[in-house]
N, C-alpha and C positions, 0 to 999 in steps of 0.2 A: 549625502552620498559621496561628494567630493572629499569630505573630511575622512570618511571611512577608507577611501581608496589610498590615501597617503598615510594612513595610521601606522605608527610603529609602536612597539611595546614600550611601556614606561620603564624608567631606569630602576625604580624601586623593586624589591624582591616580589615576585608573583609566583603562583603555583606553576610548576613545570607544565608547559603546554602539551596537551596530548597529541599523539600522532593522528593522522586523518582517520576517520571512522572506517571500520572494515566492513566489507560486504557480508551479507548473511547468506548461508546456504538454504536451499529450499526446504530441507528437513527441519529448519529452525523457524519456519514461517508460522509461529504460534506464540501466544502468551498464555494459553490455557492448555497446552500440551494436547491439542486436538489432533486427530488423525489427519495428516496432511492430504492424503488422497481424497479429494472431495467427492468423487464417485468412481466406482469401478464399472467395468463393462456391463455387469449385471444390473446396474442402475438404469441403463439407458437402452439396452437391447430388448426388443419385444420378445416375450416368452416363446413365441413360435420359432424364433430364430436363434435362441440361446444354445450354446454348446453345453452338453451335459458332462464333458470331461472335467476332471479335477484340475484346478489351477496348478501349473507346474512349479516345482520348487528347486529344480536343478537345471542347468543349461542343456537342452537337447540340441540335436542338429536343427539349425534354424530353417523354418519354412518361409523366411522373409521374401525370398525371390519369387516363390510361387504366389504369395499374397500380393506382392507388388505387380506381378504380371496380370493377376486377376483384376486389380484396380485399374490398371492401365488400359486393358482391353475390353472392359465392360462398358456398354453404351446405354442399354435400357435401364429404367429405374430399378426394376427387380434385380437385375444382375449387379448393378452398382451397389445397391443396398446389401445384397448378399456378400459382396466382396469386402465392403467396408466393415460390416459386422464381423466377418472372419478376421479382419485385421485387428479390430478391437479385442477379440477373444485371444488372438495369438500374441499381441503386444502387451497384454495386461499382466505385467509381472515387474519385479524390481531387481532383475539380474543385469548388472552393468554390462557384462561381457556379451550377453544376448542382445541387448539394445545397441551395443557397438556394432554387432553383426548386422543389425537392421539398418543402421546408418550406412555401413559399408555397402550394403545391397542397394542403397538408394531409396529407402523408405521415406526419408524426409523430403527428397525432391519429388517423388511420385505423389505423396500426399499434398504437397504444396501445389502441384499442377492440378490435382483433383479438386482442391479447394477453389482454385481460380476458375475452373470450369463450372463448379456449382454456383459460385457467386454470379457468374455471367448468366447462368440459367435462372437464378433467382431474380436478377434484374429484368430479364425478358418477361418472366411471369408477372412480376409486379407491374410492369408497363402495360401488359395485356389486361391485368385486373383493373388498372386505372382507366383504360380505354373502355372496358365493359361497364364500369361504373358510370362513365360519362354517357354511354349509350342507354343505360337504364334510366337515367334522368331524362333522356330525350324521348324515351318510349313509355312515358307515363308509369315508370316504376316497375315494368314487367321484367322479371329476371329469368334467365335461361338456366342451363346446367351449371352445377357447382364443381365440375370436374377440374377446372382451372384452379379453383381454391384448394382442392385436394392436392393437385400437383405441386402448388406452391408450398403447402404444408409438408409434403413429402421431401421436397428439396431442402427445406429448412431443417428437417430432421437429419438428412444426410450431412448437412453442414455440421450439425452437432456431433455426429459420429466421427467425422473427419477431424474436427478439432480435438476430440477425445483421443483418437489414434495418434495424432501429432504429439499431444502431451505425454502419452505413454512412451513413444519413441525417444523423446527428449529426456527420459530418465537415465540416459546413458552417462558415460564417464565425462569428466570435465574437458578432456582433450578433444573427444569426439563432438561434444556440444559446441566447443569453440570453433572447430572445423566446419560444422554444419551452419553455424551462424555466419561465418565468413562466406561460405559458398551459396547458401540458400536464404538464411534468415534476414540478413541486413538489407539485401536488395529486393528480394521477391516476397518473402513471407510477411515481413512487418506491414507493408501496405495492405495485404489481404486481411491480416488480423485486425487492423484498424477499421477496415470496412465491416468486418464481422461484428466487432464490438459496437460500432456506431449503429448498425442495424438493431442490435439487441437493446441498446439504450433507448433508441427511438420506439421500439416495440414495447418496452416496459412502460414508457410514458403513455402510449396509446392504450395499453392494457389497463393502466390505472384509471384512465378516463372511461374505458368501456365498463369496468367493474362498477363504477359509480352510476353509469347510465343503465346497466343491466339491473342493478339493485332497484333503481327508481322504476324502470319499466316493468320488472317482475311484480312489484307492489301494485302498480296500476293495472297490469294484465289480470292478476288474480282477483283484484277488486271488481273487474268487469266480467268475471266468469271465465277467464282464460285457462288454458291447461297448464298445470304445474309441471307435468312431464316435459312439455316443450321447453319450459324455462330451465329445468334441470339439465336437459340435453344440451342446451346452448352453453350452460356453464361448464359441463364436462368437456365439450369441444374446445372451449376457451382454455381450460386447465391443461389439456393435452398440448396445445400450442405453446402455452407458457412454460411447460416443463422442458420442451425442446430448446427454447430460448435460454432457460436457466442453465442447462447443461452447456450450451454453446458459450455463454459469457464466462462461466466458471473455468472452462478448459482453455479458452483463448487467453484469458488473463493469466492463467497458470503457465502457459507457454512463455509469455513475456517474463514471468517470474523465473523460469528456468534460464532464459537468456541473461537475465539481470544478475546471475551468479558468476558470469564471465567477466573478469576485470577489464579486458580489452574491448568488451562490448558496451560498457557503460556510457561512454561518450557518444559513439554512433547512435545508440538508442535514444539518449536524451535529446540529441540534436536532430533526430529524424522528425521530419515535419509532421506535426499533429499528434505525436505519440504522448508527450507530456499532457497536452490538453485533453486527449482522450482518457488517459488514466485519471485525470482530475474529474472528468465527467462521470466516469464509472464510480469513482469513490463517493460522488455526491448524489448519485441517482438511486432509483428504487429497485435496482437489480438485486439478485441474491446476495446475501451478506458475505458469503465466501468469495464471491467475485470482487466485492468492495475491499475485502481484506487483502486479496491478491494484488489489487491495484495499488493500495496504500503501501503494501510491503515492497512492491516493485519500485515505487517512487522513493521510498526510504533507501533502497539499495542504489538507485541512480544518484541519490544525493550524497553518496559516499565518495564519489570522485571529485577532487578539488576543481577540476575543469568544468564540472556541471553546476557547482554550488551557486555562483553568482547568477548565472542564467536562470536557474530554477527559482531562486529567491525573488528575481525581478520579472518572472515570466508574465507575459501579457494576458494569459488566461486567468490571472488572479490565483495562481496555485498556492502561494503562501497564505493568503487570506482564507482559502478553502481548508487548508491544513489546520490553521488556527481555529476555524469554526468547528471542525470535526473534533479536534482535541479539547475544545472548550465545552461542547454541549451535545455531542453525538450520543445516542441512546446505547450504542454498543461500546463496552469497555475495551474490547479488542481493537475496534477501529480507532479509538482514542489513543491506545498505546502505539499503534503503527504510525499515526499522525505525529505523536510526540517524538518518535524515533526520527522521522523525516525532518522535523524541526530541529532536533538536536544535531543532526548531520549538517544541515545548512548553517547552523550557528557556529560551526567550527571555523569557517572562512572569515578572516579579519574584515574583509570588505562588507560582510553581511551584518556585523555586530550592531552598528549604529541603526540602520533602517529596521532591523528586527526588534531592537530594544525600544524603538519609538512606537511600537504597536502595543498599547496598554492591554489589549485583549490577549495578546500572545503571552505577556508576563502573567496575566491572570490565569490563563490556562495552565501554564507550567506550575504556578504556585498551587493551584487546586490539585493538579495531578501528583504533587509531592505527597499528598495524603492518600493516594490510591491504595487499595488493598492488593493490587497486582504489583509484584516486585519489579518486573521489567519496566512497567510504566513509571514507577518512582525513579528507577535508574536513568531512564531516558530524560525525564524532567529535570533531575538533579544535574546531569551532565549538560543539558541545554543551558541551564542557568550558569553553570561553571564557564561554559564557552562564552556566553554573552557578557559575563563579568570582566573578561579580558578586553576591555574597551578603553577609549580615551577618558580622561578624568571627568569631563562634563557628563558623559553617559553614566559613569559610575555614580556620580552624585544623584542623577535622576533615578537610578535603580535603588539607591539607598533610601531615597525619599518616597518611593513608590507606595501609594496608599498608606501614608503615615507610618512607614517602616514595616509594612506587612511582609514584603519580600525578605527583609533581613530577619524578621521574627521566624518566618518559615524555615529559612536556612539554619537558624540556631536550633530550632526544634528538631529538624532532621539530623543535623550534625551531632546532636547530643543523645537522641533517643531512638533513631531508626535501627531496626534489627540487622540491616544489611550494611556491611562495611563499605561497599562501593558507594552507596547513597550517602553515608556519613562523610567519607573522604571527599566526594564531589561537592557536598555542601560546605565543608570546611575550606576547600580550595576556592569556592566562589567567594566566601567571606574574605579570604586572604587576598584575592584579586581585587576586591572592592576597596581594600585599605590603601589609601594614598593621602597625600597632603591635603587634598580638597575634601576628603571624606572623614578625616580624623575626628572632627568635632561631632559629626552626625553619629559615627559608630561609637565614639568614646562616651557619649552621653547615654548610651543604652546599656544599663548595667547587666542585662541578660547576655549581651554579647561578650562583655568583659569577663563575666563569670565563666562562660563557656571556654573562652580562650585560656584562662588560668587553669581550669580543670583539665583541659586537653593537654596543655603544655607540660604539666607535671604528672600526667597520668602514667601509671605503671601497668595498666590493664589494656589500654587501647593499643591495638597493633596497627601496623601500616604507617602511613605518612602523616596522619592527622596531628599527632603531637608536634612534629617538626613544623608543620604549617601554622599551627596555633602560636608557637614560639616566634616564628617569622612575622606573623601579624602583629604581635605585641611589640616587636622591635620597630616595625614600621610606624605604629601609632606613637611609640615613645619618641621616635626621631622627629616627628612633626608636631608634637604638642607645643603650643605656644603659651606664653605667660598669662595671657588674658583668658585662657580657657579654664576658668576656675572649676567648673563642674567636672570637666574631663580630668583635670589634675587630681581632684579629690577622689574620683572613682579609681583612677590609676594607682594612687597611693594606697588605697584600700586593698586593691588587688595585690 
């Protein structure tokens, strides 16, 4: 690490270093062009409470103030639910000016306060449930009314609606979003969202254990003549609770995704206590896939800011190892792509190049993703290898020797045959960066590399900077060839 901190670029020609990675807007949160709005109000509002009016397509006179007053003054569960459902129905659109009006009217602050109240209510009911469970154990397993369980479930549903309404409101303009983050998000809303996400992750772990238990219990119950109807009823109730948690985690992570599009919010978010760790937990947990994608996408955006890169790469939660694991072996190609983008962004910082290159699994993941069918994934992997190749000579040697030249071979294949010019240029830039006095023998002895450099240097069809970079690489190799390098000299003469 000390070597990385004082690293300066080598004097020999290298590919022009790219500017810091740019943050991505929420409408680009996809590698499969999926609809970004993970669920609309119709997905979560009970049919008995749905509005039958057509979703608006042009900005009307905003009803935001009345909606906010209803949320603020409702106390009973029924009135609270009616108010928040009305908010979800009113705010469910993509009209920037109307969302700006909602922010002006104080919708963000009102929903933040409402969420704080609901979390307090949830905490009280959970404590009561724990006390009752203790009493049951003390009273020979006799259980009373399940009203408290229902109340807890109702409050958890309200939390889901509130997070949904918040996500809708934050589809506003960038200027209003930045203003809301400064006034509400950074100090008040972020801690609440972390609590919400933590509860959802914990619940998903409990649900996974319950599903295993219920499957075993159902088999035993039916074998002993138990009622299949009772078993199915228990599963339906569990599914209902899981759906509320699914909506909640998707919307709360999406709110963080909205905030992560604000350049001035990236550093406060990344250094907010527990936020990076929580996003890592969500990305690694069994929650809804869209919530995992939101978490990974937000981490990738946070990693765009140079002031965050060192901290995130060395984060005590093991963030980098988790990103590498997801990029290397996650079942979801979209999750792997988002993880590759985060790794790419972190690799831009010079201080991160040595410690990241010393992770063989990271290089393996990037090499494997260079062959992905998804274009964005290949671009992220190629640029990550390009950034990592701008390292001290010792690290360049290790990269050239990685798995008997597998990394070099992969770069040659992508630079010569990938259909995307960005991938080809990034691969060629990585090869140029790796060329130095210490690697000239390693690179020069690989005829496939020399053939590629020649073809690219004299190419009349390849557009962009690849031919120039190929010529520069040949010049670097020629400059450092020594008399005793017979094999290299022979190959070079043939070229």
